[in-house]
A tleap script that builds the chain and sets N, CA, C and O, in Angstrom:
source leaprc.protein.ff14SB
mol = sequence {
  NSER GLY ALA HIE VAL SER GLN ILE ILE ASP
  SER SER ILE PRO THR PHE LEU LEU ALA HIE
  TRP VAL ARG ASN GLU LYS ALA PHE THR LEU
  GLU GLU ALA VAL ARG LYS LEU SER PHE ASP
  PRO ALA PHE ALA TRP GLY LEU THR ASP ARG
  GLY LEU ILE ALA PRO GLY LEU VAL ALA ASP
  LEU VAL VAL PHE ASP PRO ASN ARG VAL GLY
  PRO ASP LEU PRO THR ALA ALA TYR ASP LEU
  PRO SER GLY ALA VAL ARG LEU LYS GLN LYS
  ALA VAL GLY ILE ASP ALA THR ILE VAL SER
  GLY THR VAL LEU LEU ARG ASN GLY GLU HIE
  THR GLY ALA HIE PRO GLY ARG LEU ILE ARG
  GLY PRO LEU ALA ALA ARG CPRO
}
set mol.1.N position { 34.435 -31.847 7.511 }
set mol.1.CA position { 34.491 -33.291 7.339 }
set mol.1.C position { 33.113 -33.915 7.407 }
set mol.1.O position { 32.963 -35.095 7.089 }
set mol.2.N position { 32.115 -33.172 7.806 }
set mol.2.CA position { 30.736 -33.662 7.744 }
set mol.2.C position { 30.467 -34.865 8.613 }
set mol.2.O position { 31.013 -34.986 9.710 }
set mol.3.N position { 29.623 -35.758 8.122 }
set mol.3.CA position { 29.159 -36.904 8.895 }
set mol.3.C position { 30.213 -37.989 9.039 }
set mol.3.O position { 30.046 -38.897 9.854 }
set mol.4.N position { 31.272 -37.921 8.288 }
set mol.4.CA position { 32.279 -38.983 8.305 }
set mol.4.C position { 33.573 -38.513 8.961 }
set mol.4.O position { 34.662 -38.763 8.445 }
set mol.5.N position { 33.452 -37.842 10.083 }
set mol.5.CA position { 34.614 -37.219 10.729 }
set mol.5.C position { 35.635 -38.221 11.242 }
set mol.5.O position { 36.756 -37.830 11.566 }
set mol.6.N position { 35.288 -39.495 11.328 }
set mol.6.CA position { 36.258 -40.490 11.769 }
set mol.6.C position { 36.921 -41.192 10.587 }
set mol.6.O position { 37.796 -42.036 10.778 }
set mol.7.N position { 36.506 -40.844 9.358 }
set mol.7.CA position { 37.015 -41.558 8.189 }
set mol.7.C position { 37.769 -40.681 7.196 }
set mol.7.O position { 38.686 -41.153 6.523 }
set mol.8.N position { 37.395 -39.429 7.100 }
set mol.8.CA position { 38.017 -38.554 6.100 }
set mol.8.C position { 38.122 -37.148 6.675 }
set mol.8.O position { 37.287 -36.717 7.471 }
set mol.9.N position { 39.158 -36.452 6.257 }
set mol.9.CA position { 39.316 -35.063 6.669 }
set mol.9.C position { 39.820 -34.277 5.461 }
set mol.9.O position { 40.884 -34.569 4.915 }
set mol.10.N position { 39.056 -33.297 5.060 }
set mol.10.CA position { 39.396 -32.514 3.884 }
set mol.10.C position { 39.862 -31.100 4.240 }
set mol.10.O position { 40.034 -30.267 3.350 }
set mol.11.N position { 40.063 -30.827 5.503 }
set mol.11.CA position { 40.423 -29.468 5.922 }
set mol.11.C position { 41.812 -29.051 5.462 }
set mol.11.O position { 42.162 -27.875 5.553 }
set mol.12.N position { 42.608 -29.992 4.971 }
set mol.12.CA position { 43.963 -29.646 4.535 }
set mol.12.C position { 44.024 -29.224 3.071 }
set mol.12.O position { 45.112 -28.919 2.581 }
set mol.13.N position { 42.912 -29.194 2.359 }
set mol.13.CA position { 42.937 -28.848 0.936 }
set mol.13.C position { 43.574 -27.478 0.684 }
set mol.13.O position { 44.397 -27.374 -0.226 }
set mol.14.N position { 43.241 -26.415 1.439 }
set mol.14.CA position { 43.894 -25.122 1.167 }
set mol.14.C position { 45.405 -25.149 1.368 }
set mol.14.O position { 46.144 -24.614 0.541 }
set mol.15.N position { 45.873 -25.756 2.442 }
set mol.15.CA position { 47.317 -25.765 2.667 }
set mol.15.C position { 48.012 -26.736 1.723 }
set mol.15.O position { 49.168 -26.516 1.362 }
set mol.16.N position { 47.332 -27.808 1.315 }
set mol.16.CA position { 47.895 -28.711 0.314 }
set mol.16.C position { 48.042 -27.992 -1.022 }
set mol.16.O position { 49.045 -28.171 -1.712 }
set mol.17.N position { 47.059 -27.188 -1.393 }
set mol.17.CA position { 47.147 -26.396 -2.620 }
set mol.17.C position { 48.389 -25.510 -2.586 }
set mol.17.O position { 49.153 -25.464 -3.551 }
set mol.18.N position { 48.585 -24.815 -1.481 }
set mol.18.CA position { 49.725 -23.906 -1.368 }
set mol.18.C position { 51.059 -24.649 -1.345 }
set mol.18.O position { 52.021 -24.213 -1.977 }
set mol.19.N position { 51.124 -25.761 -0.627 }
set mol.19.CA position { 52.378 -26.503 -0.501 }
set mol.19.C position { 52.700 -27.300 -1.759 }
set mol.19.O position { 53.795 -27.190 -2.311 }
set mol.20.N position { 51.748 -28.096 -2.203 }
set mol.20.CA position { 52.021 -29.010 -3.315 }
set mol.20.C position { 51.916 -28.330 -4.675 }
set mol.20.O position { 52.870 -28.327 -5.453 }
set mol.21.N position { 50.745 -27.753 -4.956 }
set mol.21.CA position { 50.494 -27.245 -6.305 }
set mol.21.C position { 51.171 -25.917 -6.591 }
set mol.21.O position { 51.501 -25.628 -7.742 }
set mol.22.N position { 51.385 -25.096 -5.556 }
set mol.22.CA position { 52.079 -23.822 -5.773 }
set mol.22.C position { 53.586 -23.998 -5.586 }
set mol.22.O position { 54.366 -23.765 -6.509 }
set mol.23.N position { 53.982 -24.408 -4.388 }
set mol.23.CA position { 55.415 -24.441 -4.076 }
set mol.23.C position { 56.149 -25.578 -4.794 }
set mol.23.O position { 57.204 -25.352 -5.386 }
set mol.24.N position { 55.601 -26.795 -4.747 }
set mol.24.CA position { 56.331 -27.939 -5.296 }
set mol.24.C position { 56.149 -28.102 -6.804 }
set mol.24.O position { 57.127 -28.248 -7.538 }
set mol.25.N position { 54.913 -28.079 -7.261 }
set mol.25.CA position { 54.640 -28.341 -8.680 }
set mol.25.C position { 54.651 -27.082 -9.546 }
set mol.25.O position { 54.778 -27.167 -10.767 }
set mol.26.N position { 54.519 -25.928 -8.923 }
set mol.26.CA position { 54.462 -24.653 -9.650 }
set mol.26.C position { 53.363 -24.645 -10.719 }
set mol.26.O position { 53.528 -24.063 -11.792 }
set mol.27.N position { 52.244 -25.300 -10.408 }
set mol.27.CA position { 51.095 -25.341 -11.314 }
set mol.27.C position { 50.286 -24.048 -11.251 }
set mol.27.O position { 49.571 -23.714 -12.195 }
set mol.28.N position { 50.398 -23.328 -10.147 }
set mol.28.CA position { 49.735 -22.041 -9.955 }
set mol.28.C position { 50.753 -21.082 -9.355 }
set mol.28.O position { 51.697 -21.500 -8.684 }
set mol.29.N position { 50.552 -19.795 -9.605 }
set mol.29.CA position { 51.332 -18.808 -8.866 }
set mol.29.C position { 50.708 -18.688 -7.478 }
set mol.29.O position { 49.569 -19.099 -7.260 }
set mol.30.N position { 51.456 -18.130 -6.558 }
set mol.30.CA position { 50.917 -17.898 -5.219 }
set mol.30.C position { 49.694 -16.989 -5.299 }
set mol.30.O position { 48.705 -17.211 -4.601 }
set mol.31.N position { 49.762 -15.979 -6.140 }
set mol.31.CA position { 48.648 -15.038 -6.277 }
set mol.31.C position { 47.393 -15.738 -6.819 }
set mol.31.O position { 46.285 -15.475 -6.351 }
set mol.32.N position { 47.567 -16.629 -7.805 }
set mol.32.CA position { 46.418 -17.380 -8.339 }
set mol.32.C position { 45.787 -18.254 -7.255 }
set mol.32.O position { 44.563 -18.314 -7.138 }
set mol.33.N position { 46.614 -18.925 -6.470 }
set mol.33.CA position { 46.109 -19.808 -5.421 }
set mol.33.C position { 45.374 -19.027 -4.343 }
set mol.33.O position { 44.309 -19.446 -3.888 }
set mol.34.N position { 45.937 -17.891 -3.929 }
set mol.34.CA position { 45.278 -17.079 -2.904 }
set mol.34.C position { 43.914 -16.615 -3.423 }
set mol.34.O position { 42.940 -16.612 -2.671 }
set mol.35.N position { 43.836 -16.229 -4.681 }
set mol.35.CA position { 42.545 -15.826 -5.261 }
set mol.35.C position { 41.562 -16.993 -5.245 }
set mol.35.O position { 40.388 -16.806 -4.926 }
set mol.36.N position { 42.028 -18.194 -5.584 }
set mol.36.CA position { 41.156 -19.378 -5.588 }
set mol.36.C position { 40.647 -19.706 -4.180 }
set mol.36.O position { 39.574 -20.289 -4.028 }
set mol.37.N position { 41.409 -19.335 -3.164 }
set mol.37.CA position { 41.037 -19.623 -1.781 }
set mol.37.C position { 40.261 -18.494 -1.113 }
set mol.37.O position { 39.706 -18.685 -0.031 }
set mol.38.N position { 40.215 -17.326 -1.738 }
set mol.38.CA position { 39.599 -16.173 -1.081 }
set mol.38.C position { 38.526 -15.527 -1.954 }
set mol.38.O position { 37.335 -15.706 -1.700 }
set mol.39.N position { 38.927 -14.791 -2.964 }
set mol.39.CA position { 37.966 -14.046 -3.776 }
set mol.39.C position { 36.996 -14.953 -4.524 }
set mol.39.O position { 35.791 -14.706 -4.508 }
set mol.40.N position { 37.495 -15.992 -5.177 }
set mol.40.CA position { 36.623 -16.833 -6.003 }
set mol.40.C position { 35.468 -17.446 -5.211 }
set mol.40.O position { 34.322 -17.333 -5.646 }
set mol.41.N position { 35.720 -18.095 -4.056 }
set mol.41.CA position { 34.577 -18.635 -3.311 }
set mol.41.C position { 33.677 -17.546 -2.731 }
set mol.41.O position { 32.457 -17.711 -2.694 }
set mol.42.N position { 34.260 -16.437 -2.277 }
set mol.42.CA position { 33.435 -15.341 -1.751 }
set mol.42.C position { 32.510 -14.820 -2.846 }
set mol.42.O position { 31.321 -14.612 -2.606 }
set mol.43.N position { 33.037 -14.611 -4.026 }
set mol.43.CA position { 32.236 -14.126 -5.158 }
set mol.43.C position { 31.152 -15.138 -5.522 }
set mol.43.O position { 30.003 -14.761 -5.752 }
set mol.44.N position { 31.513 -16.426 -5.575 }
set mol.44.CA position { 30.551 -17.471 -5.932 }
set mol.44.C position { 29.391 -17.540 -4.949 }
set mol.44.O position { 28.264 -17.844 -5.339 }
set mol.45.N position { 29.659 -17.262 -3.684 }
set mol.45.CA position { 28.633 -17.316 -2.652 }
set mol.45.C position { 27.941 -15.974 -2.443 }
set mol.45.O position { 27.069 -15.856 -1.583 }
set mol.46.N position { 28.318 -14.970 -3.213 }
set mol.46.CA position { 27.667 -13.664 -3.092 }
set mol.46.C position { 28.101 -12.873 -1.881 }
set mol.46.O position { 27.375 -11.984 -1.435 }
set mol.47.N position { 29.266 -13.172 -1.335 }
set mol.47.CA position { 29.783 -12.458 -0.165 }
set mol.47.C position { 30.653 -11.313 -0.666 }
set mol.47.O position { 31.873 -11.447 -0.771 }
set mol.48.N position { 30.025 -10.204 -0.970 }
set mol.48.CA position { 30.692 -9.100 -1.662 }
set mol.48.C position { 31.641 -8.284 -0.786 }
set mol.48.O position { 32.397 -7.462 -1.303 }
set mol.49.N position { 31.613 -8.499 0.532 }
set mol.49.CA position { 32.501 -7.742 1.416 }
set mol.49.C position { 33.718 -8.556 1.849 }
set mol.49.O position { 34.429 -8.168 2.776 }
set mol.50.N position { 33.956 -9.679 1.182 }
set mol.50.CA position { 35.074 -10.554 1.547 }
set mol.50.C position { 35.838 -10.987 0.302 }
set mol.50.O position { 35.352 -10.862 -0.822 }
set mol.51.N position { 37.039 -11.497 0.528 }
set mol.51.CA position { 37.824 -12.057 -0.555 }
set mol.51.C position { 38.841 -11.119 -1.170 }
set mol.51.O position { 39.660 -11.546 -1.983 }
set mol.52.N position { 38.807 -9.869 -0.804 }
set mol.52.CA position { 39.769 -8.873 -1.279 }
set mol.52.C position { 40.240 -8.045 -0.095 }
set mol.52.O position { 39.549 -7.935 0.917 }
set mol.53.N position { 41.416 -7.470 -0.236 }
set mol.53.CA position { 41.895 -6.515 0.757 }
set mol.53.C position { 41.668 -5.134 0.159 }
set mol.53.O position { 42.344 -4.734 -0.789 }
set mol.54.N position { 40.707 -4.412 0.726 }
set mol.54.CA position { 40.361 -3.084 0.221 }
set mol.54.C position { 39.644 -2.308 1.314 }
set mol.54.O position { 39.026 -2.910 2.192 }
set mol.55.N position { 39.715 -0.968 1.275 }
set mol.55.CA position { 38.995 -0.164 2.271 }
set mol.55.C position { 37.504 -0.495 2.274 }
set mol.55.O position { 36.883 -0.633 1.219 }
set mol.56.N position { 36.941 -0.619 3.475 }
set mol.56.CA position { 35.517 -0.883 3.630 }
set mol.56.C position { 35.135 -2.352 3.614 }
set mol.56.O position { 33.979 -2.679 3.882 }
set mol.57.N position { 36.065 -3.249 3.310 }
set mol.57.CA position { 35.762 -4.680 3.307 }
set mol.57.C position { 36.197 -5.301 4.635 }
set mol.57.O position { 37.026 -4.743 5.354 }
set mol.58.N position { 35.624 -6.461 4.945 }
set mol.58.CA position { 35.943 -7.161 6.187 }
set mol.58.C position { 37.380 -7.675 6.118 }
set mol.58.O position { 37.803 -8.225 5.102 }
set mol.59.N position { 38.118 -7.492 7.201 }
set mol.59.CA position { 39.522 -7.916 7.234 }
set mol.59.C position { 39.640 -9.346 7.744 }
set mol.59.O position { 39.993 -9.574 8.902 }
set mol.60.N position { 39.345 -10.303 6.878 }
set mol.60.CA position { 39.593 -11.715 7.163 }
set mol.60.C position { 40.877 -12.089 6.433 }
set mol.60.O position { 40.913 -12.100 5.203 }
set mol.61.N position { 41.932 -12.396 7.189 }
set mol.61.CA position { 43.246 -12.638 6.607 }
set mol.61.C position { 43.897 -13.864 7.218 }
set mol.61.O position { 43.628 -14.219 8.365 }
set mol.62.N position { 44.760 -14.509 6.438 }
set mol.62.CA position { 45.614 -15.577 6.944 }
set mol.62.C position { 47.044 -15.154 6.643 }
set mol.62.O position { 47.404 -14.909 5.491 }
set mol.63.N position { 47.856 -15.071 7.698 }
set mol.63.CA position { 49.255 -14.681 7.553 }
set mol.63.C position { 50.074 -15.971 7.556 }
set mol.63.O position { 50.095 -16.703 8.545 }
set mol.64.N position { 50.750 -16.239 6.432 }
set mol.64.CA position { 51.479 -17.503 6.322 }
set mol.64.C position { 52.819 -17.303 5.623 }
set mol.64.O position { 53.031 -16.327 4.905 }
set mol.65.N position { 53.711 -18.255 5.857 }
set mol.65.CA position { 55.020 -18.281 5.215 }
set mol.65.C position { 54.906 -19.195 3.992 }
set mol.65.O position { 54.746 -20.404 4.157 }
set mol.66.N position { 54.984 -18.658 2.775 }
set mol.66.CA position { 54.811 -19.486 1.585 }
set mol.66.C position { 55.875 -20.574 1.440 }
set mol.66.O position { 55.665 -21.543 0.712 }
set mol.67.N position { 57.005 -20.429 2.117 }
set mol.67.CA position { 58.054 -21.453 2.061 }
set mol.67.C position { 57.834 -22.587 3.053 }
set mol.67.O position { 58.512 -23.611 2.977 }
set mol.68.N position { 56.898 -22.420 3.982 }
set mol.68.CA position { 56.664 -23.439 5.021 }
set mol.68.C position { 55.234 -23.950 5.069 }
set mol.68.O position { 55.000 -25.032 5.608 }
set mol.69.N position { 54.275 -23.223 4.534 }
set mol.69.CA position { 52.874 -23.579 4.705 }
set mol.69.C position { 52.579 -24.965 4.118 }
set mol.69.O position { 53.071 -25.331 3.051 }
set mol.70.N position { 51.765 -25.711 4.850 }
set mol.70.CA position { 51.361 -27.040 4.393 }
set mol.70.C position { 50.550 -27.742 5.461 }
set mol.70.O position { 50.475 -27.278 6.599 }
set mol.71.N position { 49.944 -28.859 5.098 }
set mol.71.CA position { 49.160 -29.613 6.083 }
set mol.71.C position { 50.063 -30.415 7.013 }
set mol.71.O position { 51.085 -30.958 6.593 }
set mol.72.N position { 49.670 -30.478 8.274 }
set mol.72.CA position { 50.326 -31.357 9.224 }
set mol.72.C position { 49.646 -32.723 9.111 }
set mol.72.O position { 48.633 -32.855 8.423 }
set mol.73.N position { 50.183 -33.717 9.766 }
set mol.73.CA position { 49.566 -35.048 9.724 }
set mol.73.C position { 48.273 -35.062 10.531 }
set mol.73.O position { 48.180 -34.389 11.557 }
set mol.74.N position { 47.283 -35.813 10.085 }
set mol.74.CA position { 46.037 -35.925 10.869 }
set mol.74.C position { 46.283 -36.675 12.182 }
set mol.74.O position { 47.171 -37.523 12.279 }
set mol.75.N position { 45.474 -36.340 13.181 }
set mol.75.CA position { 45.501 -37.043 14.458 }
set mol.75.C position { 44.074 -37.424 14.830 }
set mol.75.O position { 43.116 -36.840 14.322 }
set mol.76.N position { 43.936 -38.391 15.705 }
set mol.76.CA position { 42.622 -38.808 16.189 }
set mol.76.C position { 42.338 -38.113 17.512 }
set mol.76.O position { 43.202 -38.026 18.385 }
set mol.77.N position { 41.119 -37.623 17.642 }
set mol.77.CA position { 40.679 -37.011 18.898 }
set mol.77.C position { 39.406 -37.718 19.331 }
set mol.77.O position { 38.515 -37.967 18.519 }
set mol.78.N position { 39.330 -38.032 20.588 }
set mol.78.CA position { 38.150 -38.719 21.135 }
set mol.78.C position { 37.347 -37.717 21.949 }
set mol.78.O position { 37.174 -37.882 23.156 }
set mol.79.N position { 36.858 -36.679 21.283 }
set mol.79.CA position { 36.196 -35.591 21.991 }
set mol.79.C position { 34.755 -35.350 21.543 }
set mol.79.O position { 34.162 -34.327 21.884 }
set mol.80.N position { 34.205 -36.265 20.799 }
set mol.80.CA position { 32.795 -36.156 20.423 }
set mol.80.C position { 31.934 -36.747 21.537 }
set mol.80.O position { 32.456 -37.436 22.414 }
set mol.81.N position { 30.641 -36.492 21.518 }
set mol.81.CA position { 29.775 -37.078 22.545 }
set mol.81.C position { 29.985 -38.590 22.649 }
set mol.81.O position { 30.145 -39.265 21.632 }
set mol.82.N position { 29.984 -39.097 23.814 }
set mol.82.CA position { 30.217 -40.498 24.175 }
set mol.82.C position { 31.628 -40.966 23.816 }
set mol.82.O position { 31.878 -42.167 23.706 }
set mol.83.N position { 32.550 -40.012 23.631 }
set mol.83.CA position { 33.933 -40.375 23.365 }
set mol.83.C position { 34.202 -40.853 21.949 }
set mol.83.O position { 35.246 -41.454 21.695 }
set mol.84.N position { 33.300 -40.604 21.034 }
set mol.84.CA position { 33.499 -41.023 19.646 }
set mol.84.C position { 34.707 -40.311 19.056 }
set mol.84.O position { 35.074 -39.220 19.492 }
set mol.85.N position { 35.317 -40.938 18.066 }
set mol.85.CA position { 36.539 -40.415 17.469 }
set mol.85.C position { 36.236 -39.491 16.282 }
set mol.85.O position { 35.257 -39.674 15.559 }
set mol.86.N position { 37.101 -38.503 16.112 }
set mol.86.CA position { 37.084 -37.673 14.904 }
set mol.86.C position { 38.520 -37.386 14.531 }
set mol.86.O position { 39.407 -37.384 15.385 }
set mol.87.N position { 38.743 -37.145 13.262 }
set mol.87.CA position { 40.063 -36.777 12.796 }
set mol.87.C position { 40.239 -35.270 12.890 }
set mol.87.O position { 39.310 -34.509 12.621 }
set mol.88.N position { 41.437 -34.845 13.273 }
set mol.88.CA position { 41.795 -33.426 13.328 }
set mol.88.C position { 43.057 -33.253 12.502 }
set mol.88.O position { 43.897 -34.150 12.424 }
set mol.89.N position { 43.173 -32.087 11.889 }
set mol.89.CA position { 44.385 -31.818 11.142 }
set mol.89.C position { 44.712 -30.342 11.208 }
set mol.89.O position { 43.893 -29.495 10.848 }
set mol.90.N position { 45.903 -30.042 11.667 }
set mol.90.CA position { 46.370 -28.665 11.736 }
set mol.90.C position { 47.276 -28.384 10.550 }
set mol.90.O position { 47.536 -29.263 9.729 }
set mol.91.N position { 47.744 -27.168 10.472 }
set mol.91.CA position { 48.637 -26.756 9.403 }
set mol.91.C position { 49.937 -26.255 9.997 }
set mol.91.O position { 50.000 -25.897 11.173 }
set mol.92.N position { 50.964 -26.234 9.180 }
set mol.92.CA position { 52.243 -25.636 9.572 }
set mol.92.C position { 52.453 -24.407 8.692 }
set mol.92.O position { 51.897 -24.306 7.598 }
set mol.93.N position { 53.254 -23.487 9.184 }
set mol.93.CA position { 53.603 -22.308 8.403 }
set mol.93.C position { 52.578 -21.199 8.421 }
set mol.93.O position { 52.707 -20.234 7.667 }
set mol.94.N position { 51.557 -21.308 9.265 }
set mol.94.CA position { 50.561 -20.245 9.383 }
set mol.94.C position { 50.817 -19.508 10.690 }
set mol.94.O position { 50.767 -20.097 11.770 }
set mol.95.N position { 51.092 -18.213 10.577 }
set mol.95.CA position { 51.418 -17.409 11.756 }
set mol.95.C position { 50.177 -16.887 12.463 }
set mol.95.O position { 50.141 -16.825 13.692 }
set mol.96.N position { 49.153 -16.507 11.691 }
set mol.96.CA position { 47.956 -15.937 12.313 }
set mol.96.C position { 46.760 -16.048 11.376 }
set mol.96.O position { 46.899 -16.038 10.153 }
set mol.97.N position { 45.590 -16.154 11.978 }
set mol.97.CA position { 44.320 -16.051 11.265 }
set mol.97.C position { 43.578 -14.879 11.887 }
set mol.97.O position { 43.374 -14.824 13.100 }
set mol.98.N position { 43.183 -13.954 11.042 }
set mol.98.CA position { 42.556 -12.712 11.504 }
set mol.98.C position { 41.136 -12.666 10.941 }
set mol.98.O position { 40.936 -12.779 9.731 }
set mol.99.N position { 40.157 -12.500 11.825 }
set mol.99.CA position { 38.758 -12.442 11.432 }
set mol.99.C position { 38.207 -11.081 11.826 }
set mol.99.O position { 38.288 -10.681 12.988 }
set mol.100.N position { 37.655 -10.385 10.871 }
set mol.100.CA position { 37.099 -9.047 11.104 }
set mol.100.C position { 38.104 -8.127 11.800 }
set mol.100.O position { 37.724 -7.304 12.633 }
set mol.101.N position { 39.375 -8.269 11.459 }
set mol.101.CA position { 40.417 -7.410 12.021 }
set mol.101.C position { 40.937 -7.831 13.378 }
set mol.101.O position { 41.789 -7.144 13.942 }
set mol.102.N position { 40.449 -8.945 13.928 }
set mol.102.CA position { 40.878 -9.422 15.243 }
set mol.102.C position { 41.617 -10.748 15.092 }
set mol.102.O position { 41.151 -11.634 14.376 }
set mol.103.N position { 42.763 -10.894 15.757 }
set mol.103.CA position { 43.535 -12.138 15.684 }
set mol.103.C position { 42.759 -13.238 16.395 }
set mol.103.O position { 42.471 -13.142 17.588 }
set mol.104.N position { 42.426 -14.286 15.643 }
set mol.104.CA position { 41.671 -15.428 16.160 }
set mol.104.C position { 42.618 -16.565 16.540 }
set mol.104.O position { 42.484 -17.168 17.605 }
set mol.105.N position { 43.573 -16.849 15.659 }
set mol.105.CA position { 44.569 -17.887 15.904 }
set mol.105.C position { 45.957 -17.284 15.723 }
set mol.105.O position { 46.206 -16.537 14.777 }
set mol.106.N position { 46.852 -17.618 16.640 }
set mol.106.CA position { 48.241 -17.203 16.520 }
set mol.106.C position { 49.099 -18.437 16.712 }
set mol.106.O position { 49.044 -19.075 17.763 }
set mol.107.N position { 49.897 -18.781 15.699 }
set mol.107.CA position { 50.739 -19.987 15.726 }
set mol.107.C position { 49.950 -21.240 16.070 }
set mol.107.O position { 50.415 -22.091 16.829 }
set mol.108.N position { 48.754 -21.347 15.507 }
set mol.108.CA position { 47.932 -22.537 15.679 }
set mol.108.C position { 47.146 -22.605 16.972 }
set mol.108.O position { 46.452 -23.593 17.211 }
set mol.109.N position { 47.232 -21.602 17.802 }
set mol.109.CA position { 46.526 -21.599 19.079 }
set mol.109.C position { 45.460 -20.510 19.086 }
set mol.109.O position { 45.700 -19.391 18.633 }
set mol.110.N position { 44.293 -20.844 19.598 }
set mol.110.CA position { 43.183 -19.893 19.675 }
set mol.110.C position { 43.506 -18.813 20.701 }
set mol.110.O position { 44.001 -19.114 21.787 }
set mol.111.N position { 43.231 -17.573 20.365 }
set mol.111.CA position { 43.541 -16.446 21.255 }
set mol.111.C position { 42.450 -16.186 22.295 }
set mol.111.O position { 42.654 -15.401 23.221 }
set mol.112.N position { 41.295 -16.838 22.149 }
set mol.112.CA position { 40.173 -16.568 23.040 }
set mol.112.C position { 39.197 -15.567 22.453 }
set mol.112.O position { 38.109 -15.368 22.993 }
set mol.113.N position { 39.572 -14.943 21.366 }
set mol.113.CA position { 38.685 -13.972 20.704 }
set mol.113.C position { 37.607 -14.701 19.895 }
set mol.113.O position { 37.831 -15.795 19.376 }
set mol.114.N position { 36.454 -14.079 19.803 }
set mol.114.CA position { 35.338 -14.627 19.023 }
set mol.114.C position { 34.734 -13.530 18.146 }
set mol.114.O position { 33.575 -13.159 18.331 }
set mol.115.N position { 35.517 -13.003 17.184 }
set mol.115.CA position { 35.038 -11.869 16.399 }
set mol.115.C position { 34.094 -12.250 15.261 }
set mol.115.O position { 33.400 -11.386 14.726 }
set mol.116.N position { 34.058 -13.498 14.890 }
set mol.116.CA position { 33.262 -13.915 13.737 }
set mol.116.C position { 31.779 -13.970 14.025 }
set mol.116.O position { 31.332 -13.883 15.168 }
set mol.117.N position { 31.039 -14.118 12.951 }
set mol.117.CA position { 29.598 -14.313 13.054 }
set mol.117.C position { 29.175 -15.149 11.858 }
set mol.117.O position { 29.890 -15.224 10.859 }
set mol.118.N position { 28.031 -15.768 11.962 }
set mol.118.CA position { 27.486 -16.552 10.868 }
set mol.118.C position { 27.137 -15.621 9.723 }
set mol.118.O position { 26.440 -14.625 9.915 }
set mol.119.N position { 27.620 -15.941 8.540 }
set mol.119.CA position { 27.271 -15.146 7.370 }
set mol.119.C position { 26.579 -16.059 6.370 }
set mol.119.O position { 26.877 -17.250 6.274 }
set mol.120.N position { 25.664 -15.479 5.643 }
set mol.120.CA position { 24.928 -16.267 4.661 }
set mol.120.C position { 24.895 -15.510 3.344 }
set mol.120.O position { 24.800 -14.283 3.316 }
set mol.121.N position { 24.974 -16.253 2.271 }
set mol.121.CA position { 24.851 -15.667 0.955 }
set mol.121.C position { 23.400 -15.398 0.625 }
set mol.121.O position { 22.517 -15.762 1.401 }
set mol.122.N position { 23.132 -14.770 -0.508 }
set mol.122.CA position { 21.761 -14.380 -0.861 }
set mol.122.C position { 20.808 -15.566 -1.052 }
set mol.122.O position { 19.595 -15.393 -0.930 }
set mol.123.N position { 21.315 -16.742 -1.341 }
set mol.123.CA position { 20.430 -17.893 -1.549 }
set mol.123.C position { 19.891 -18.461 -0.234 }
set mol.123.O position { 18.933 -19.233 -0.251 }
set mol.124.N position { 20.489 -18.094 0.906 }
set mol.124.CA position { 20.047 -18.619 2.199 }
set mol.124.C position { 18.647 -18.136 2.559 }
set mol.124.O position { 17.962 -18.792 3.344 }
set mol.125.N position { 18.213 -17.030 2.018 }
set mol.125.CA position { 16.889 -16.481 2.343 }
set mol.125.C position { 15.773 -17.158 1.557 }
set mol.125.O position { 14.595 -16.930 1.836 }
set mol.126.N position { 16.122 -17.973 0.593 }
set mol.126.CA position { 15.089 -18.632 -0.227 }
set mol.126.C position { 14.391 -19.704 0.569 }
set mol.126.O position { 15.019 -20.375 1.388 }
set mol.127.N position { 13.083 -19.882 0.342 }
set mol.127.CA position { 12.344 -20.924 1.082 }
set mol.127.C position { 12.709 -22.330 0.674 }
set mol.127.O position { 12.164 -23.292 1.216 }
savepdb mol mol.pdb
quit
């Protein structure tokens, strides 16, 4: 949500794609949408070890129910420095988020694991 965290929240775009454009409108197949959310951005950013499920690649996965997945309603949280407000938005229908083979979120709750690391594409090294 960037600098405007109290005015706009775009974190629901992936679940909106799955709920609205795949399930309701049938504008994409589930497989097309998953590719648009995984392989396509990984490839565009030069992250060659992500975006596909294959031996030797990083196991970043989202386990979801295609009949239930979608964005939940946004809520306001007053947890920024000095009590400033930001919008938060969770999803429904997601059972688990797995990063590098370790369960990070289960039923929307953090497991306490911190398996991820900062990754950068090849353009990050440019001056």
